[in-house]
N, C-alpha and C positions, 0 to 999 in steps of 0.2 A: 249336270256336273260339267264345268268348263275347265280346261287346262290352259294355263297361261305360261308363256316363256318370256318373262320380263323380270326386271329387278327394280321396280318402282320403290324408291327409298321409303316414302311415307307409308305405303301399303305394308312393306315388310316390318317397319317400325310398329305399326298398329297391330300386326299379327303377333310380333314379339312381346308387346306389352300385355296382350291378353293370354299369354302363355302361363301354364301352371308351373313352369320351371323357373325357380327363383333366380338362378344365375342369368338366364336369358332376360328376365324382367330387369334385373339389376344393371347389367352392362350392355345388353342388346348388341353383343359383339359382332354377330353376323351382319347386322345392318351397318355397323361402322365399316366393316370390310367392303360391303357393297358400295358405300358412299365414298370411300377413300381410295379404292383400287381402280385400275384401268378397266373400263367396262368391256373392252374387247376380250379380256382374259377371264371374265366372269361367266358363270353358268348358273341360271336360276330357272326353276320350273315350280309352279304352284298349282294346286287344285283349289280353285276359288279362294276362300279365306281360311281354310282349315288344314292345309298340308302344303309343305314346301321343302325343297332341297336347294341349297346354295353351295356352289363350289368355285374353284379357281383353277384354270389351266396354268400349270407351271411348266418348267423346261421339258421334262420327260415324264411328268406325272400329273395327276389330278388330285387336288386337295378338297375334301368335303369340309366346308366351313360350318354349315349348320343344316340340320334336318329336323322338322317338327311336324307333328300331327296333333290337333286339338284332342283332348281326352275323349270326348264323346264320339270321335271318329276312329279311334285306335282299334286295331284288331280286325280291320276290314280290308286290309291289303293296299291301302293308298300309299303308304310309305314305300312298300315293296315295289309298287308300280312305278313310282318316281325314281327309286333307286335303279331299277332295271333300265329305265330310259337313260339314266345317267351313264350306266355301263355301256349301253349301245352308243351313246355319244362319244365316249372315250375310245371305243373300238374304231369308230369312223375316223377319229382324229389320230389314230395310231398310238394312243397312250397305253402303256403297259402296266401302270401301277396307280392305285388309288390309295390315298392316305387320309387319315382323320384323327381327331383326338376326342374322346368322350368317356364319361363315366356312366351316365344313365343310359346311354344308347349302346354300350359295348356289347350287350347280349344280342341285340338286333344285328349289329355289324358282324359279330362272330358267326351268326346263323347264315349270313350272306357270303361267308368265305374269308373274312378278315382274320388276321393273326395279331395277337397282342405282342408288340415288340418292345415295350417299355412303358415308363410312366413319365409324365410331366405335370408337376403340381399334383393335383388330385385326379387327373385324367389319365386314361389309358391311351397310349399311342398305338394306332392300329394301321395295318397295311394289307392290301390285297393285290395280288398279281392278276392281271386280266388275261384270261386264256382266249386266244383268237380262234 
C-alpha cells in the first residue's frame, strides 16, 4: 500500500470515473476544484488508486471537497486513516474548523464528530470544530 500526497488531475479524474457514485461520475466536481483552484491551498492524499481525500485550506477553516473509497475496500479503515491525517494537517496549520457537504457520506462524517448545520440542495452541510 502506497500513500501519495498529490493532486494529479488525470489520476483523480480516472478514479472519479470508476466511482460507483453517480454524482461523482456525472460532474467529477472534486477534480474540477483541483484543476481550477490555487494548488497551494489544496490538500490531497490518496492510497494508491482506491481511496482519497481532497480539501482546500480557506481563511480560518478547511473544506473537504471530496472523499472516496472504492466499494471493495470500504470498511477497512482507509477513509478513517486519511481523515485522521487530514485532521492532523489542520492542527499543524492552526485550523480550528472543518466543513463539508455530503448526503451519502453524512453518516461517516457524523461518526467522526461533525454536526449537521443545514442543507444545500440535496446535501447536508456539516462542520466539525477541531480540538487541540
